[in-house]
C-alpha positions as CSV (number, residue, x, y, z in Angstrom):
1,M,32.2,5.5,-6.5
2,A,34.8,4.0,-8.8
3,I,32.4,2.2,-11.2
4,S,28.9,3.6,-12.1
5,V,26.0,1.2,-12.5
6,A,23.7,4.0,-13.8
7,G,20.6,2.7,-15.7
8,G,21.9,-0.7,-16.8
9,V,20.7,-4.2,-16.0
10,K,19.8,-4.0,-12.3
11,P,22.7,-5.3,-10.2
12,A,22.1,-7.9,-7.4
13,Q,23.1,-5.3,-4.8
14,I,20.3,-3.0,-5.8
15,I,17.8,-5.8,-5.8
16,D,19.0,-6.8,-2.3
17,I,18.6,-3.2,-1.0
18,E,15.1,-2.9,-2.5
19,Q,14.0,-6.3,-1.1
20,R,15.4,-5.3,2.3
21,L,12.7,-2.6,2.6
22,L,9.9,-4.9,1.4
23,K,11.0,-7.4,4.1
24,R,10.8,-4.8,6.8
25,L,7.3,-3.7,5.6
26,I,5.9,-7.2,5.4
27,I,7.9,-9.4,7.8
28,G,9.4,-6.8,10.2
29,K,8.1,-6.9,13.7
30,D,8.6,-3.2,14.4
31,K,5.4,-1.3,15.0
32,A,4.9,1.8,12.8
33,A,3.7,4.9,14.5
34,A,0.3,6.1,13.5
35,M,0.2,8.9,10.9
36,A,-2.1,11.8,11.2
37,D,-4.4,10.1,8.7
38,D,-4.2,6.6,10.1
39,I,-6.5,4.2,8.4
40,N,-6.9,1.7,11.2
41,A,-6.6,3.7,14.4
42,E,-9.5,1.9,16.0
43,L,-7.8,-1.5,15.6
44,E,-4.7,-0.6,17.7
45,D,-6.1,-1.8,21.0
46,D,-7.4,-5.0,19.4
47,A,-4.0,-5.6,17.8
48,N,-2.1,-5.1,21.0
49,K,-4.5,-7.3,23.0
50,L,-4.2,-10.1,20.4
51,E,-0.4,-9.9,20.4
52,I,-0.2,-9.9,24.2
53,E,-2.5,-13.0,24.3
54,R,-0.5,-14.8,21.7
55,E,2.8,-14.1,23.4
56,A,1.4,-15.3,26.7
57,I,0.2,-18.5,25.1
58,R,3.6,-19.1,23.4
59,E,5.5,-18.5,26.7
60,R,3.2,-21.0,28.4
61,L,3.6,-23.6,25.6
62,A,7.4,-23.2,25.7
63,K,7.4,-24.6,29.3
64,Q,5.4,-27.7,28.3
65,N,7.1,-30.0,25.9
66,Q,3.9,-31.9,24.9
67,A,2.0,-28.7,24.4
68,T,4.8,-27.3,22.3
69,A,4.7,-30.4,20.0
70,V,0.9,-29.9,19.6
71,F,1.4,-26.2,18.8
72,E,4.1,-26.9,16.2
73,A,2.0,-29.6,14.5
74,V,-1.3,-27.6,14.5
75,S,0.3,-24.3,13.5
76,K,2.3,-26.0,10.6
77,Q,-0.9,-27.7,9.4
78,L,-2.9,-24.4,9.5
79,I,-0.2,-22.4,7.8
80,S,0.1,-25.1,5.1
81,S,-3.6,-25.0,4.5
82,V,-3.5,-21.2,4.3
83,N,-0.6,-21.1,1.9
84,T,-2.3,-23.7,-0.4
85,N,-5.4,-21.6,-0.5
86,I,-3.4,-18.4,-1.1
87,E,-1.5,-20.0,-4.0
88,H,-4.7,-21.1,-5.6
89,Q,-6.3,-17.6,-5.3
90,L,-3.2,-15.9,-6.6
91,S,-2.8,-18.3,-9.5
92,S,-4.7,-16.1,-11.9
93,P,-5.2,-12.3,-12.0
94,E,-8.9,-12.9,-12.7
95,Q,-9.3,-14.5,-9.2
96,V,-7.3,-11.7,-7.6
97,L,-9.6,-9.1,-9.2
98,T,-12.7,-11.0,-8.1
99,Q,-11.6,-10.8,-4.5
100,S,-10.3,-7.2,-4.6
101,K,-12.2,-3.9,-4.2
102,L,-10.9,-2.6,-7.5
103,E,-13.5,-1.7,-10.1
104,Q,-13.9,0.1,-13.4
105,K,-15.4,3.2,-11.9
106,Q,-12.3,3.9,-9.8
107,L,-10.0,3.6,-12.8
108,A,-12.3,5.8,-15.0
109,L,-12.3,8.4,-12.2
110,L,-8.5,8.3,-11.8
111,E,-8.2,8.7,-15.6
112,Q,-10.5,11.7,-15.6
113,L,-8.4,13.5,-13.0
114,Y,-5.3,13.7,-15.1
115,L,-7.0,14.7,-18.4
116,E,-6.7,18.3,-19.4
117,P,-9.1,19.9,-18.8
118,V,-10.8,17.9,-16.1
119,D,-14.5,17.4,-16.7
120,L,-15.9,18.1,-13.2
121,G,-19.4,16.9,-14.3
122,R,-18.0,13.5,-15.3
123,V,-16.0,13.4,-12.1
124,R,-19.2,14.0,-10.1
125,Q,-21.0,11.2,-11.8
126,L,-18.2,8.7,-11.1
127,V,-17.9,9.9,-7.4
128,S,-21.6,9.5,-6.9
129,A,-21.3,5.9,-8.2
130,L,-18.8,5.1,-5.4
131,P,-20.7,5.6,-2.1
132,W,-17.6,5.1,0.1
133,L,-15.8,7.8,-1.8
134,E,-18.7,10.2,-1.8
135,R,-18.9,9.7,2.0
136,D,-15.2,10.3,2.4
137,L,-15.3,13.5,0.4
138,I,-18.3,14.9,2.2
139,N,-16.7,14.1,5.5
140,I,-13.7,16.1,4.5
141,I,-15.8,19.1,3.7
142,N,-17.6,18.9,7.1
143,S,-14.4,18.4,9.0
144,S,-13.0,21.1,11.3
145,T,-9.9,21.2,9.2
146,F,-11.8,22.3,6.1
147,R,-14.6,24.4,7.6
148,H,-12.4,27.6,7.8
149,R,-12.1,27.5,4.0
150,R,-15.9,27.7,3.5
151,P,-17.9,30.9,3.5
152,K,-18.4,32.2,7.0
153,S,-22.2,31.9,6.7
154,S,-21.9,28.2,5.8
155,D,-21.9,26.4,9.1
156,V,-24.4,23.8,8.1
157,Q,-23.4,20.2,7.2
158,V,-22.8,19.8,3.5
159,T,-24.6,16.7,2.1
160,D,-24.7,17.5,-1.6
161,I,-21.7,16.0,-3.5
162,K,-21.9,18.7,-6.2
163,L,-21.4,21.4,-3.6
164,A,-18.7,19.4,-1.9
165,L,-16.7,19.0,-5.1
166,N,-17.0,22.7,-5.9
167,Y,-15.7,23.6,-2.4
168,I,-12.8,21.2,-2.7
169,G,-11.7,22.3,-6.2
170,I,-10.0,20.4,-9.1
171,E,-6.4,20.6,-7.7
172,N,-7.4,19.2,-4.3
173,L,-9.5,16.5,-5.9
174,Q,-6.5,15.4,-7.9
175,A,-4.7,14.8,-4.6
176,L,-7.7,13.5,-2.5
177,I,-9.3,11.0,-4.9
178,P,-6.3,8.8,-5.6
179,Y,-5.5,9.0,-1.9
180,F,-8.9,7.7,-0.9
181,C,-8.9,5.1,-3.7
182,L,-5.7,3.5,-2.4
183,R,-6.9,3.7,1.2
184,N,-10.0,1.8,0.2
185,L,-7.9,-1.0,-1.2
186,M,-5.5,-1.3,1.8
187,P,-5.7,-4.4,4.1
188,S,-8.2,-3.7,6.8
189,G,-10.4,-5.5,9.3
190,Q,-7.8,-7.8,10.7
191,A,-6.1,-6.7,13.9
192,Q,-2.9,-8.6,13.1
193,M,-2.6,-6.5,9.8
194,L,-2.5,-3.2,11.6
195,W,1.3,-2.7,11.7
196,L,1.8,-4.0,8.2
197,S,-0.9,-1.7,6.8
198,R,0.6,1.3,8.5
199,K,4.0,0.6,7.1
200,L,2.7,0.0,3.6
201,W,0.6,3.1,3.7
202,R,3.5,5.2,4.8
203,Y,5.7,3.8,2.0
204,A,2.9,4.7,-0.5
205,I,2.6,8.3,0.8
206,V,6.4,8.9,0.9
207,T,6.7,7.6,-2.7
208,A,3.8,9.8,-3.9
209,L,5.2,12.9,-2.2
210,A,8.6,12.3,-3.8
211,A,7.0,11.8,-7.2
212,Q,5.0,15.0,-6.8
213,A,8.1,17.0,-5.8
214,L,10.0,15.7,-8.8
215,A,7.2,16.5,-11.2
216,K,7.1,20.1,-9.9
217,L,10.9,20.3,-10.2
218,H,10.8,19.3,-13.8
219,D,7.7,21.4,-14.6
220,K,5.6,18.3,-15.4
221,P,1.8,18.1,-14.7
222,S,1.9,16.4,-11.3
223,A,-1.7,15.0,-11.3
224,F,-0.8,11.8,-13.3
225,I,2.6,11.3,-11.7
226,Y,1.2,11.6,-8.2
227,S,-1.8,9.3,-8.9
228,C,0.3,6.7,-10.7
229,S,2.9,6.7,-7.9
230,L,0.3,6.1,-5.2
231,M,-1.4,3.4,-7.2
232,S,1.9,1.6,-7.9
233,Q,1.1,-0.1,-4.6
234,L,-2.0,-1.7,-6.2
235,G,-0.5,-5.1,-6.8
236,T,1.2,-5.3,-3.4
237,T,-2.0,-4.1,-1.6
238,C,-4.2,-6.7,-3.4
239,V,-1.8,-9.6,-2.7
240,I,-1.5,-8.7,1.0
241,S,-5.3,-8.0,1.4
242,Q,-6.1,-11.4,-0.2
243,C,-3.6,-13.2,1.9
244,A,-4.9,-11.5,5.1
245,K,-8.5,-12.4,4.3
246,V,-7.6,-16.1,3.6
247,F,-5.6,-16.3,6.9
248,D,-8.3,-14.5,8.9
249,D,-11.1,-16.7,7.6
250,M,-9.3,-19.9,8.1
251,W,-7.9,-18.9,11.5
252,R,-11.3,-18.0,12.8
253,A,-12.9,-21.2,11.4
254,W,-10.2,-23.4,13.0
255,L,-10.5,-21.4,16.3
256,K,-14.3,-22.0,16.3
257,E,-13.8,-25.8,15.7
258,A,-11.1,-26.0,18.4
259,S,-13.4,-24.1,20.9
260,A,-16.3,-26.5,20.1
261,S,-14.0,-29.5,20.7
262,R,-13.1,-28.2,24.2
263,D,-9.5,-29.1,23.5
264,K,-7.5,-26.4,25.2
265,A,-4.2,-27.5,23.7
266,L,-5.7,-27.3,20.2
267,F,-7.4,-24.0,20.9
268,D,-4.1,-22.5,22.2
269,A,-2.2,-23.8,19.2
270,V,-4.6,-22.1,16.8
271,M,-4.8,-18.9,18.8
272,A,-0.9,-18.6,18.9
273,T,-0.5,-19.1,15.1
274,E,0.5,-15.9,13.4
275,F,0.0,-14.5,10.0
276,P,2.6,-16.2,7.7
277,A,4.3,-12.9,6.7
278,A,7.5,-14.6,5.3
279,D,5.3,-16.7,2.9
280,V,3.2,-13.6,1.9
281,Y,6.4,-11.7,1.2
282,Q,7.4,-14.3,-1.4
283,Q,3.9,-14.0,-3.0
284,V,4.3,-10.2,-3.2
285,L,7.7,-10.6,-4.9
286,I,6.2,-13.0,-7.5
287,H,2.9,-11.2,-8.3
288,S,2.7,-7.6,-7.2
289,Q,4.4,-5.7,-10.1
290,T,2.7,-7.8,-12.8
291,L,-0.7,-7.4,-11.1
292,N,-0.3,-3.6,-11.3
293,W,-1.1,-3.6,-15.0
294,Q,-2.8,-7.0,-15.4
295,L,-5.7,-5.9,-13.1
296,L,-6.1,-2.8,-15.2
297,S,-6.2,-4.8,-18.4
298,L,-8.9,-7.1,-17.0
299,L,-11.0,-4.0,-16.4
300,D,-10.5,-2.8,-20.0
301,F,-7.9,-0.2,-19.2
302,E,-5.0,-2.0,-20.9
303,Q,-4.4,1.0,-23.1
304,S,-4.6,3.6,-20.3
305,R,-1.6,5.7,-19.4
306,L,-1.6,4.1,-15.9
307,A,-1.4,0.5,-17.4
308,N,1.3,1.4,-19.9
309,T,3.4,3.0,-17.2
310,F,3.0,0.0,-14.8
311,K,3.8,-2.4,-17.6
312,A,6.9,-0.5,-18.6
313,I,8.2,-0.6,-15.1
314,D,7.5,-4.3,-14.7
315,T,8.9,-5.5,-18.0
316,S,11.9,-3.2,-18.7
317,L,15.2,-4.9,-17.9
318,K,17.0,-1.6,-17.6
319,Y,16.1,1.6,-15.9
320,A,17.7,3.5,-18.9
321,D,15.0,2.0,-21.2
322,L,12.1,3.5,-19.3
323,D,10.0,6.4,-20.8
324,E,10.0,9.7,-19.0
325,D,6.9,9.1,-16.8
326,S,8.0,5.6,-15.7
327,A,11.6,6.8,-15.0
328,L,10.4,9.7,-12.8
329,I,8.1,7.3,-10.8
330,E,11.0,4.9,-10.3
331,R,13.3,7.6,-9.1
332,A,10.6,8.6,-6.6
333,N,10.3,5.0,-5.5
334,C,14.0,4.7,-5.1
335,Y,14.2,7.8,-2.9
336,A,11.3,6.5,-0.7
337,K,13.1,3.2,-0.2
338,V,16.4,4.9,0.8
339,Y,14.5,7.4,3.0
340,L,12.6,4.7,4.9
341,L,15.7,2.5,5.2
342,K,17.8,5.4,6.5
343,E,15.1,6.1,9.1
344,V,15.6,2.7,10.7
345,G,19.4,2.6,10.1
346,C,19.2,-0.2,7.6
347,I,21.2,1.3,4.7
348,T,24.8,2.6,4.5
349,T,25.9,5.8,2.8
350,A,27.6,3.8,0.1
351,E,24.4,1.8,-0.6
352,S,22.4,5.1,-0.8
353,R,24.8,6.4,-3.3
354,L,24.6,3.2,-5.3
355,M,20.8,3.5,-5.4
356,F,20.9,7.1,-6.5
357,D,23.5,6.2,-9.1
358,Y,21.5,3.4,-10.6
359,Y,18.3,5.4,-10.8
360,Q,20.2,8.5,-12.0
361,I,18.9,10.8,-9.3
362,T,20.7,14.1,-9.8
363,E,22.2,16.3,-7.1
364,Q,19.5,18.9,-7.8
365,E,16.8,16.2,-7.3
366,Q,18.4,15.0,-4.1
367,I,18.5,18.6,-2.8
368,R,14.8,19.2,-3.6
369,L,13.7,15.9,-2.1
370,S,15.8,16.4,1.1
371,G,13.7,19.5,1.8
372,Q,10.4,17.7,1.4
373,N,8.2,17.0,4.4
374,F,7.4,13.3,4.2
375,R,5.5,13.1,7.5
376,K,2.2,14.2,6.2
377,L,0.4,14.6,2.9
378,T,-0.7,18.2,2.8
379,L,-4.1,18.1,1.1
380,F,-5.1,21.7,1.4
């Protein structure tokens, strides 16, 4: 490369490459393959059926000029109403927080996990205050994958969270708890969100694994770097989840009204209307990075290491101005973007070099990351 862009004000070409991945995650029609830990496996049949039904309706409407006009008018009106509602709900971080599943106990727990030493008693109290997390951890202990790690005499189901946490151990809890916290925040419940959720989840996992590998390479405690890297998808996840809920609620309400009216053209038009992914993509661009630290501030964690790191990443004009933690997380994020774009043939070798140059990813780091298995998060 003739001219280096390392660390300065982010060039337009870098921004374009990064937004290219975000567009594929949110707008792209490709269906991500399920990972071993898929969060919405039971929705796949429903998602496929809904997609087939919508496609059949659109094909039928395309052959009927009048029906096409009805579809376009109704769909445009529905999406306009959805977007107006979304813009209102995203107009303040307070409203986003109200609609999200994020709460103080989760943040307190994440903070406990990267303190040295970790207070297992305090961790247990916080886990017990989050029933969904307690359930997930106990299910892990009772799974066939984990049972071989338990004493041979212990074939009974574990129900006590204290015993479960002792079995899992601090190091595994540092990996599992942030993992389950982000999973709990991911868009769910809407069949049309399945593919988007899978792609976003995979991006989060690849980024976290890259961050963990870089932390180990540089002999840094990896618990904070891994947790912060995973939770850097907080803002994006909250925006998409909120948009998905608004669309799903309004779509179902309109569908119910159309059904009651016995107007088949109206019903088909509502049924065929898809989630406004392109509009949601724009909302993610506007809000996600800032929400990462604003939501933490609203929950009285504005001085936490997590909030400070997210704010530095959001507000720094140059990569070179970032502190050590923020810079490492941004390098991991860069590698994840290049890796996922390469996977689908959407980035050139020259563009990959440009990304690595800007984020100052060294040859040693590239070698370490190229040997990393990004297909699965190895928890034990």
